[in-house]
N, C-alpha and C positions, 0 to 999 in steps of 0.2 A: 778833581770832580770825578764823578762816575754816573753815567747816564743809567737811569735805570728807567727805561720807558720812557714814558713821557715828562719825567721831571729827573730833576738834577739834583743830587744828594753830594753835600761838601761834610768833610770830618770836623769843620770851626761851627761855633757856636751859632755864626748864623743858619745853615743848616738847620741845625737843632729850633732854632726859631720858627722858623721856613717851614719843617715840618708839624711843629704843634701848630700852626696858625691854617696851614693846610687841611686840619684833623678835628682844628679847635667846633667846628659844628656837631660832628658824627658821634653818633651811640659808641658806646664802649665794644658793641658790636657791629662789623659789615658784614653784607654780603659783595660778594664776586663784583658784581655791577657797581658797587657803592665806592669798590677798592678801584675800579676802572675807569670811576668817572671823576675819583682823587685824583687818580696819577696820568690820566691824560692816554689811558690805553685802550685798548677793545679788552672784550670780555673774554674771549678766547685766550687773550696772553693771560691775564690773572688764572685761567683754569686750571692753562700750562703751567705756569708758577707753581701752582697749588700740590698739582698732580705729581712735579718734579722735587717740590722741598724747596724750591727757592726763596718763596716766603713764608711764614706760619700759616697753618690754617688748620681747620678741622673737622671731620666731615661725618654727619651724622644720616644714615641713611643715604637717599643722593642730594643731601642738602649741602655744602660745604661755607664754613662762617669762620672769619677773622679777627680777631682779637685786635683793637685798633692800636691799644700800647705794645704787644708781640711787635707786628708788622711797622712799629716808627720806630723800635728799637731794633729789630733787621735793618732797616733800610738807614740808620743811621751808622751801624756798625759797617755798612757792606758785607754783611756774611751770608750774601746769595752767591752759599756754594750749591754748586747740585748735587744730590744725592747720588750715591754709586749705581750707574747705569749696568752696569757688568761687567765679566771678565774682559781684559787687553789680551788684543792676540799679535804678537810679533811675530812678522814673517820675517827669514831671512835676517839673521843677529850680526852680519859683517860688515863694515860698510866699508865702498870703495871709494879711491880718491878718483873727483871726479862727479860725483854719484849727486 
């Protein structure tokens, strides 16, 4: 199981049922506040996840919206892989024993 904010998601079929139940009363598109409420996290966390590409979302002007089924699929896959954040800098490529 992997924690995702206030929700624990497992890859077994029980988790899929739990996600379906969690979002069953939700409309097809959600705002960040609705996602935060469903997952039990802060609005700030959801906006951070959206900006970093951890959860799928679309920004039109200054408004974010999330497709419910895309979010459920992402949570099921555990595909919360951050986008590239820039170059990796390696300082000193030699390894010394005892370091």
